C-alpha positions as CSV (number, residue, x, y, z in Angstrom):
1,P,0.0,0.0,0.0
2,K,1.1,3.5,-0.8
3,K,1.7,5.8,2.1
4,R,-0.4,8.9,1.9
5,C,0.9,12.3,3.0
6,E,-1.1,13.9,5.7
7,C,0.0,17.3,4.2
8,M,-2.8,18.6,2.1
9,V,-4.2,21.9,1.0
10,N,-7.5,22.2,2.9
11,R,-8.1,25.9,2.2
12,A,-7.5,27.8,-1.0
13,V,-8.3,31.3,-2.2
14,I,-7.6,32.6,-5.7
15,V,-7.5,36.4,-6.2
16,K,-7.5,38.3,-9.5
17,D,-7.7,42.0,-9.9
18,E,-8.1,42.5,-6.1
19,Y,-11.2,40.3,-6.0
20,I,-11.6,36.8,-4.6
21,V,-12.5,34.6,-7.6
22,Y,-12.6,31.3,-5.7
23,A,-12.4,30.3,-2.1
24,S,-12.7,26.8,-0.6
25,S,-12.4,25.5,2.9
26,N,-14.2,22.2,2.4
27,K,-12.5,18.8,3.0
28,L,-13.5,16.3,0.4
29,V,-14.2,12.6,1.1
30,P,-12.1,10.7,-1.4
31,D,-13.7,8.1,-3.7
32,N,-10.5,6.1,-3.6
33,D,-7.0,6.2,-2.2
34,D,-5.5,7.9,-5.2
35,F,-7.8,10.9,-5.0
36,T,-6.6,13.8,-2.8
37,Y,-7.9,17.3,-2.2
38,S,-5.0,18.6,-4.3
39,A,-6.4,16.5,-7.2
40,A,-9.8,18.2,-6.6
41,L,-8.0,21.6,-6.7
42,A,-6.3,20.6,-9.9
43,A,-9.6,19.7,-11.5
44,F,-11.2,23.0,-10.4
45,V,-8.3,25.1,-11.8
46,R,-8.4,23.4,-15.1
47,A,-12.1,23.8,-15.4
48,R,-12.2,27.5,-14.5
49,K,-9.0,28.8,-16.2
50,Q,-10.8,31.7,-17.9
51,D,-11.8,33.1,-14.5
52,I,-8.5,32.8,-12.8
53,I,-5.8,33.3,-15.4
54,H,-2.9,35.4,-14.0
55,G,-4.4,35.3,-10.5
56,V,-2.7,34.7,-7.2
57,M,-3.4,31.6,-5.1
58,F,-3.2,31.6,-1.3
59,V,-3.1,28.1,0.3
60,D,-2.9,26.9,3.9
61,D,-0.1,24.3,3.1
62,A,2.6,23.9,0.6
63,I,1.1,22.8,-2.7
64,S,1.5,19.3,-4.2
65,L,3.0,18.4,-7.5
66,N,-0.6,17.8,-8.9
67,G,-1.6,21.2,-7.6
68,A,1.6,22.9,-9.1
69,Q,0.8,21.4,-12.5
70,A,-2.8,22.7,-12.3
71,V,-1.4,26.2,-11.3
72,A,0.8,26.1,-14.3
73,D,-2.1,25.0,-16.6
74,A,-4.2,27.8,-15.2
75,E,-1.4,30.3,-15.8
76,L,-1.6,31.7,-12.3
77,S,1.2,34.2,-11.6
78,K,1.9,33.5,-7.9
79,V,1.3,31.0,-5.1
80,I,1.5,32.0,-1.4
81,Y,1.6,29.2,1.1
82,A,1.3,29.1,4.9
83,K,3.3,25.9,5.8
84,P,6.8,25.0,4.6
85,A,7.2,22.1,2.2
86,Q,7.7,18.9,4.2
87,T,7.5,16.2,1.5
88,M,9.5,15.4,-1.6
89,D,6.2,16.0,-3.6
90,Q,5.9,19.5,-2.1
91,V,9.6,20.3,-2.7
92,A,9.2,19.1,-6.3
93,A,6.1,21.3,-6.7
94,L,7.9,24.4,-5.6
95,Q,10.8,23.6,-7.9
96,L,8.5,23.1,-10.9
97,M,6.7,26.4,-10.3
98,E,10.1,28.2,-10.0
99,Q,11.3,26.6,-13.3
100,L,8.1,27.7,-15.0
101,G,8.4,31.3,-13.7
102,I,5.5,31.2,-11.3
103,E,6.4,33.1,-8.2
104,T,6.1,31.3,-4.8
105,K,6.2,32.8,-1.4
106,Y,6.1,31.1,2.1
107,N,4.1,33.3,4.5
108,P,3.3,31.6,7.9
109,N,1.0,34.5,8.8
110,I,-1.7,33.5,6.3
111,N,-4.9,32.7,8.1
112,L,-7.4,31.3,5.6
């Protein structure tokens, strides 16, 4: 069995032109072991790209690799996260966003 990371984004806010475009603080109950909240975030970002392109995402944890790929697909300009990266997946996500020119910033004072 695969070990699941307990590190997950549970709250996310996307801001564009000084307005909150999307906010979520709901935990999802997974249908199977491979589905995580970050996967749900990825699905939302892909589905609503026209609403959030060039926006800024605030999240309560370091984003996952799936989330980082969704951020890149949505062409968000910046991700601000409240907890430091603790897993290899989160470190890889931050590196990917840096390579793609997406600004990332750790801010422990975020209270979503």
